[in-house]
C-alpha positions in Angstrom: 97.5 46.2 44.9 97.7 46.3 48.6 100.3 47.8 50.8 100.4 46.4 54.2 102.2 47.9 57.1 102.7 46.4 60.5 100.0 47.2 63.1 102.6 48.6 65.5 106.2 49.8 65.4 108.7 49.1 68.1 111.6 51.5 68.3 113.4 49.7 71.2 116.6 47.8 70.6 115.8 44.2 71.5 118.2 42.0 73.3 119.9 39.1 71.4 117.5 36.2 70.8 117.9 33.1 73.0 119.5 29.9 71.6 117.2 28.1 69.2 115.8 24.8 70.4 116.6 21.7 68.4 113.6 22.1 66.2 114.4 25.8 65.6 117.9 24.8 64.7 116.5 22.3 62.1 114.3 24.9 60.6 117.1 27.4 60.5 119.3 24.9 58.7 116.4 24.2 56.3 116.0 27.8 55.5 119.8 28.1 55.0 119.7 25.2 52.6 116.9 26.7 50.7 118.6 30.1 50.5 121.8 28.4 49.2 119.9 26.4 46.6 118.1 29.6 45.4 121.4 31.4 45.1 122.9 28.7 43.0 119.8 28.6 40.7 120.1 32.4 40.4 123.8 32.1 39.6 123.0 29.7 36.7 120.4 32.0 35.3 122.8 35.0 35.6 125.5 33.2 33.7 123.1 32.4 31.0 121.8 36.0 30.9 125.4 37.1 30.7 125.8 34.9 27.5 122.8 36.8 26.1 119.8 34.6 27.1 116.8 36.8 27.4 114.8 34.0 28.8 117.1 33.6 31.7 117.0 37.2 32.6 113.2 37.1 32.3 113.2 34.2 34.8 115.1 36.4 37.2 112.6 39.2 36.7 109.7 36.9 37.3 111.3 35.7 40.6 112.0 39.2 42.0 109.4 41.2 40.3 106.9 41.6 43.2 109.5 42.0 45.8 111.1 44.9 43.8 107.8 46.5 43.3 106.9 46.3 47.1 110.1 47.8 48.1 109.8 50.7 45.7 106.2 51.3 46.7 107.1 51.2 50.3 110.0 53.6 50.0 108.2 56.1 47.7 104.6 55.7 48.9 103.4 56.3 45.3 102.2 53.5 42.9 103.3 55.6 39.9 106.7 56.3 41.2 107.1 52.6 42.3 106.2 51.4 38.9 108.6 53.8 37.2 111.5 52.8 39.5 110.5 49.1 39.1 110.9 49.5 35.4 114.1 51.5 35.5 115.6 49.0 38.1 115.2 46.0 35.9 116.3 47.9 32.8 119.5 48.9 34.6 120.0 45.4 35.8 119.6 44.1 32.3 122.2 46.6 30.9 124.7 45.8 33.7 124.2 42.1 34.1 127.4 41.5 32.4 129.3 43.2 35.2 127.7 41.1 38.0 130.6 39.5 39.8 128.9 37.1 42.1 130.2 38.7 45.2 126.7 39.0 46.5 123.3 37.4 45.8 121.2 38.7 42.9 118.6 39.6 45.5 121.1 41.9 47.3 122.2 43.4 43.9 118.7 44.1 42.5 117.7 45.5 46.0 120.8 47.8 45.9 119.7 49.1 42.5 116.2 49.8 43.7 117.3 51.4 47.0 119.6 53.8 45.3 117.0 54.8 42.8 114.6 55.4 45.6 117.2 57.4 47.5 117.8 59.6 44.4 114.0 60.1 44.0 113.5 61.1 47.7 116.4 63.4 47.5 114.8 65.2 44.6 111.5 65.4 46.4 111.8 67.7 49.4 108.6 66.7 51.0 106.2 63.8 50.6 102.7 64.6 49.5 101.4 61.3 50.8 101.0 60.2 54.4 101.4 56.7 55.7 97.6 56.0 55.1 97.4 57.5 51.6 98.8 56.3 48.3 98.6 57.9 45.0 97.7 55.5 42.1 98.7 55.8 38.5 95.8 58.1 37.7 96.7 60.5 40.5 93.8 59.5 42.8 94.5 59.2 46.4 93.5 55.9 48.3 93.5 55.0 51.9 95.7 51.9 52.1 94.8 51.3 55.7 91.3 50.2 54.7 92.9 47.2 53.2 94.6 46.2 56.5 92.3 43.8 58.3 92.2 43.6 62.0 90.6 40.3 63.2 91.2 40.8 66.9 88.3 40.5 69.2 89.0 43.9 70.6 89.1 45.6 67.2 86.7 48.6 66.9 86.3 51.9 65.1 88.1 53.9 67.9 91.1 51.5 67.9 91.2 51.7 64.0 91.1 55.5 64.2 94.0 55.6 66.7 96.1 53.2 64.5 95.5 55.5 61.5 96.5 58.6 63.6 99.7 56.7 64.9 100.5 55.8 61.3 100.4 59.4 60.2 102.5 60.5 63.2 105.1 57.9 62.4 105.0 59.0 58.7 105.4 62.7 59.8 108.4 61.7 61.9 109.9 59.6 59.1 109.8 62.6 56.7 112.1 64.5 59.1 114.8 62.0 58.6 117.5 62.2 55.9 116.7 60.0 52.9 119.4 57.6 53.9 118.2 57.4 57.5 114.7 56.7 56.5 115.8 54.1 53.9 117.9 52.2 56.4 115.1 52.4 59.1 112.5 51.1 56.7 114.6 48.3 55.2 115.3 47.1 58.7 111.9 47.5 60.4 109.5 47.2 57.5 111.4 44.7 55.4 113.3 42.8 58.1 116.7 42.9 56.4 119.8 42.4 58.3 122.2 45.4 58.8 124.9 43.5 56.9 122.6 43.3 53.8 121.5 46.8 54.2 125.2 47.9 54.2 125.8 46.0 51.1 122.8 47.5 49.4 124.0 51.1 50.3 127.6 50.3 49.4 128.7 50.9 52.9 129.7 48.8 56.0 127.4 47.1 58.5 128.7 49.4 61.2 127.8 52.5 59.2 124.4 51.1 58.7 124.1 50.4 62.4 125.0 54.0 63.2 122.6 55.3 60.7 119.8 53.2 62.1 120.7 54.4 65.6 120.5 58.1 64.5 117.2 57.4 62.8 115.8 55.6 65.8 116.9 58.4 68.2 115.3 61.0 66.0 112.0 59.1 65.7 111.8 58.6 69.5 112.2 62.3 70.0 109.6 63.2 67.3 107.1 60.7 68.6 107.5 61.7 72.2 106.6 65.2 71.3 103.2 64.2 69.9 102.1 62.1 72.8 
């Protein structure tokens, strides 16, 4: 199982994107329609699951299975921990599916469960044994996940690859100095591309609070990375 991280990390706050051209607006509407359709389909499965249909809940699991595992693996850095949290998250979702109120999407709801489980896990673990380029598998062996990240650029070379690994370790070291909540918000935003509103919903807080948490995390990371340059 591969864990892919972006080749670079930008800590700068970007300006608002320009207005979409006509084609962009059409694509945006198409995505919105697809999201709306998926949410309606999820709602039907949830209602069936609330009536006791195991098959309906299994369909939800199959749909979000890999996304949940990727999120848990990314936040914990451990394959074994991620698998444990993945299983616990769906068991918790199954036990509490009857209380789902349709105030958010199932995607947001299950991500909230996973995120909170990861937060609890990170709080219990004072320091991370793994760095960004190392993952511990189910047998306890360490693997360099950066080997699986291909670089097809013409300028790719061993020196550049080494620099990228060193930068990854520096970023991981800086992330470890954040509070569990700051690091979770930062990774959900920058590594998973989630909107602050969605992150706020997952953490049972407001979009503004999530924004402030991201600002603190970004400021701390800037300071930490500036010191190692």
